ROLUM-962407 format. One record per residue (C-alpha): z, y, x; residue in one letter. Coordinates in steps of 0.25 Angstrom, whole numbers, padded with zeros to 4 digits, always signed. Example, Ala and Ser with C-alpha at 12.3 -4.5 7.8 and 13.67 -1.06 7.14 Angstrom:
2
+0031-0018+0049A +0029-0004+0055S 
end
This chain:
388
-0210-0172+0081X -0196-0177+0083X -0187-0169+0092X -0193-0156+0088X -0180-0149+0083X -0166-0147+0087X -0160-0140+0075X -0164-0143+0060X -0160-0136+0048X -0160-0147+0037X -0163-0141+0022X -0162-0152+0011X -0170-0147-0001X -0174-0150-0015X -0181-0140-0024X -0178-0128-0018X -0190-0121-0015X -0184-0108-0020X -0174-0108-0010X -0179-0116+0003X -0187-0105+0009X -0174-0097+0011X -0166-0108+0017X -0178-0112+0027X -0179-0097+0031X -0164-0095+0033X -0164-0108+0042X -0176-0104+0050X -0170-0090+0052X -0156-0096+0056X -0163-0106+0066X -0172-0095+0072X -0161-0085+0074X -0149-0094+0078X -0156-0107+0085X -0168-0101+0092X -0167-0110+0103X -0168-0122+0094X -0180-0130+0088X -0176-0130+0073X -0182-0137+0061X -0180-0133+0046X -0180-0146+0039X -0181-0146+0024X -0178-0159+0020X -0183-0160+0004X -0180-0169-0007X -0193-0169-0014X -0193-0155-0020X -0203-0152-0031X -0201-0137-0032X -0210-0134-0019X -0198-0134-0009X -0204-0140+0003X -0217-0132+0000X -0209-0119+0001X -0203-0125+0015X -0217-0127+0020X -0223-0115+0015X -0212-0106+0022X -0216-0098+0035X -0204-0095+0043X -0203-0082+0054X -0195-0093+0063X -0198-0103+0073X -0193-0114+0065X -0200-0127+0060X -0198-0131+0045X -0200-0144+0039X -0199-0149+0025X -0198-0164+0024X -0195-0173+0010X -0184-0183+0013X -0184-0198+0009X -0174-0206+0001X -0163-0201-0009X -0165-0187-0015X -0153-0178-0011X -0148-0168-0002X -0142-0178+0008X -0155-0186+0009X -0162-0173+0013X -0151-0170+0023X -0152-0184+0029X -0167-0183+0030X -0165-0169+0037X -0154-0176+0048X -0163-0187+0051X -0175-0177+0054X -0166-0168+0062X -0162-0180+0070X -0177-0185+0072X -0179-0171+0077X -0167-0171+0087X -0160-0160+0081X -0147-0155+0087X -0142-0150+0073X -0144-0148+0058X -0142-0137+0049X -0142-0141+0034X -0146-0130+0024X -0146-0132+0008X -0160-0128+0004X -0155-0119-0008X -0146-0110+0000X -0148-0094-0002X -0138-0089+0007X -0141-0096+0020X -0143-0087+0032X -0148-0089+0046X -0134-0089+0050X -0130-0102+0042X -0140-0109+0051X -0134-0103+0063X -0120-0108+0060X -0124-0122+0053X -0133-0123+0066X -0121-0123+0076X -0122-0139+0078X -0134-0137+0085X -0126-0130+0097X -0117-0143+0098X -0102-0138+0094X -0102-0144+0080X -0108-0156+0071X -0106-0150+0058X -0105-0136+0053X -0102-0135+0038X -0104-0123+0029X -0094-0113+0024X -0097-0107+0012X -0091-0094+0004X -0089-0101-0009X -0085-0096-0023X -0071-0103-0029X -0079-0109-0038X -0090-0115-0030X -0090-0128-0022X -0081-0136-0031X -0085-0150-0024X -0083-0143-0010X -0069-0137-0014X -0063-0149-0021X -0069-0161-0014X -0078-0160-0002X -0069-0148+0005X -0054-0155+0004X -0058-0168+0005X -0066-0166+0018X -0055-0158+0023X -0044-0168+0020X -0051-0180+0025X -0056-0175+0037X -0047-0164+0042X -0057-0153+0042X -0057-0140+0034X -0072-0140+0031X -0073-0131+0019X -0086-0135+0013X -0091-0149+0017X -0103-0150+0007X -0109-0135+0010X -0122-0142+0011X -0127-0133+0024X -0122-0138+0037X -0125-0140+0053X -0124-0152+0060X -0126-0158+0073X -0135-0170+0076X -0125-0179+0079X -0119-0177+0066X -0131-0178+0059X -0133-0192+0065X -0119-0197+0061X -0124-0193+0047X -0136-0200+0047X -0129-0212+0051X -0118-0212+0039X -0120-0224+0029X -0116-0214+0019X -0132-0210+0016X -0132-0223+0009X -0123-0217-0002X -0129-0209-0014X -0120-0196-0010X -0124-0192+0004X -0138-0192+0001X -0135-0182-0009X -0125-0171-0011X -0116-0179-0003X -0123-0175+0009X -0114-0163+0013X -0101-0169+0012X -0105-0182+0019X -0110-0172+0031X -0096-0164+0033X -0087-0176+0030X -0095-0186+0039X -0094-0174+0051X -0079-0173+0049X -0077-0188+0047X -0084-0191+0060X -0078-0179+0068X -0090-0171+0071X -0087-0155+0074X -0087-0147+0063X -0087-0131+0059X -0091-0123+0047X -0100-0112+0046X -0096-0100+0037X -0110-0098+0030X -0105-0088+0018X -0109-0091+0004X -0118-0102+0000X -0128-0097-0010X -0139-0108-0015X -0143-0114-0028X -0135-0116-0039X -0132-0131-0044X -0128-0133-0059X -0115-0139-0057X -0117-0148-0070X -0130-0154-0064X -0126-0155-0049X -0111-0156-0047X -0108-0169-0051X -0118-0176-0044X -0115-0168-0032X -0099-0170-0033X -0103-0186-0034X -0112-0186-0021X -0103-0176-0013X -0090-0184-0016X -0096-0196-0015X -0102-0193-0001X -0088-0187+0003X -0080-0199-0001X -0090-0209+0006X -0089-0202+0019X -0073-0202+0018X -0074-0217+0016X -0084-0219+0026X -0076-0211+0037X -0062-0214+0032X -0057-0217+0046X -0060-0202+0050X -0051-0196+0040X -0040-0206+0037X -0031-0200+0048X -0036-0185+0048X -0024-0176+0043X -0025-0160+0043X -0037-0151+0043X -0043-0143+0053X -0053-0132+0053X -0066-0130+0058X -0073-0119+0065X -0081-0109+0056X -0094-0102+0060X -0095-0089+0052X -0108-0083+0047X -0110-0068+0047X -0122-0065+0039X -0119-0074+0026X -0116-0072+0012X -0102-0072+0010X -0100-0068-0006X -0096-0082-0014X -0106-0085-0025X -0098-0084-0039X -0098-0096-0046X -0095-0097-0061X -0087-0108-0067X -0083-0113-0081X -0070-0117-0079X -0068-0123-0094X -0081-0131-0091X -0076-0136-0078X -0063-0142-0085X -0072-0148-0096X -0082-0155-0086X -0069-0160-0079X -0063-0166-0092X -0076-0173-0096X -0076-0178-0082X -0064-0183-0082X -0065-0189-0095X -0078-0198-0090X -0071-0202-0077X -0057-0205-0082X -0057-0220-0080X -0062-0220-0066X -0052-0208-0063X -0041-0217-0068X -0044-0228-0060X -0046-0219-0047X -0034-0209-0049X -0025-0216-0059X -0019-0212-0071X -0009-0201-0066X -0019-0193-0058X -0029-0195-0070X -0019-0187-0078X -0017-0177-0068X -0031-0174-0069X -0033-0174-0083X -0020-0165-0084X -0027-0155-0074X -0038-0153-0085X -0029-0150-0096X -0024-0138-0088X -0011-0144-0081X -0012-0138-0069X -0026-0141-0063X -0029-0152-0054X -0020-0151-0042X -0025-0152-0027X -0017-0165-0024X -0021-0172-0036X -0037-0169-0033X -0035-0173-0018X -0029-0186-0023X -0039-0188-0034X -0050-0187-0023X -0042-0196-0014X -0042-0206-0025X -0057-0206-0027X -0060-0206-0012X -0051-0220-0012X -0059-0225-0024X -0073-0221-0019X -0068-0229-0007X -0066-0242-0016X -0079-0240-0024X -0090-0231-0022X -0092-0228-0035X -0098-0215-0042X -0087-0216-0052X -0076-0213-0042X -0085-0200-0039X -0087-0197-0053X -0071-0198-0056X -0068-0188-0044X -0080-0179-0050X -0071-0179-0062X -0058-0175-0055X -0066-0165-0046X -0070-0158-0060X -0056-0157-0064X -0052-0152-0050X -0064-0141-0051X -0059-0136-0065X -0045-0136-0059X -0048-0127-0048X -0058-0117-0056X -0047-0115-0065X -0037-0113-0053X -0045-0103-0046X -0054-0095-0056X -0047-0082-0054X -0045-0085-0038X -0053-0078-0027X -0062-0087-0019X -0052-0086-0008X -0040-0090-0017X -0048-0102-0023X -0052-0107-0008X -0037-0109-0006X -0035-0117-0018X -0047-0126-0013X -0040-0127+0002X -0027-0130-0006X -0035-0142-0012X -0040-0146+0001X -0026-0147+0007X -0021-0156-0005X -0033-0165+0000X -0027-0165+0014X -0013-0167+0008X -0016-0179+0000X -0024-0186+0011X -0013-0195+0015X -0013-0201+0002X -0027-0204+0003X -0026-0210+0018X -0014-0218+0012X -0024-0225+0001X -0035-0226+0011X 
end
């Protein structure tokens, strides 16, 4: 019956029978320990799993007074569609807040639910995750989602595509009204950056939750990373175009409040990289996208990108920021996936350059390299505004 629950934990799922029980258990524990006065629901929004995910959830017997439901969502298959279904259901139930948790988490604890559930109390509309990451990890975050979010909206939100969030009901309502669900990006892996960037563009109250390390199922970069980049970048550029009036006058960067967890894993997972292979992939992608890139960036910038692959100093932060902004302008003119594929080729160059620079650094030293790059986006923003 509608109106039965005032706090919903949404878990988008697809073929995660071997991890879903742990996530559901920790979610239920977190709700029981930290929100005992609420009427909570754990909603698993499933994309048609064939490995028994839904059956695992239905068979669970929890030692907590928390209801669990599993539903197969309609429409386009993708994380964004799963989240959208959960959002709609949460509002139907009258929820004051929604906590999002990925279904493949191995490091989630009850304290995650406590911190991400903060919007329930009404002080914040979005709580974004702040994870401990290895210097070779999170390359889409470090070189696109983070610096572009920071520069456009003037907020130092470090991990805008983290995946695990807390949202107020009023932000959920705002998100559901967006026309960007009609794109091919938001219903898939573009959902996370859509949430964070829309919240910032519309002026919602934002905080971050330090959750320690995020351990989850590894994805094959060769299989997942290019389509993920296309969906994330497409979503982020669409939000920027849709809400240009919100960032054109923004200058400077402000910090956000950070909630700190106590009992979480803090050691970053090592990530293996093959720097030679990274340069080879970048070279191949650049050859394939050369003509589109020439049209977007011009001969001089194309030459700079090519030279950076030949060991001539790497792709400098200012050049990379300029490349991203030129692709944003191009995507504004034509919503073509070729623009995103050109940006992907350049991003591969940037990643190879970054890996080469930080290979012998500590994670802390590499973090300063990432933040240096983000400051370059801020410094080049005026040029974007003038061209807009």
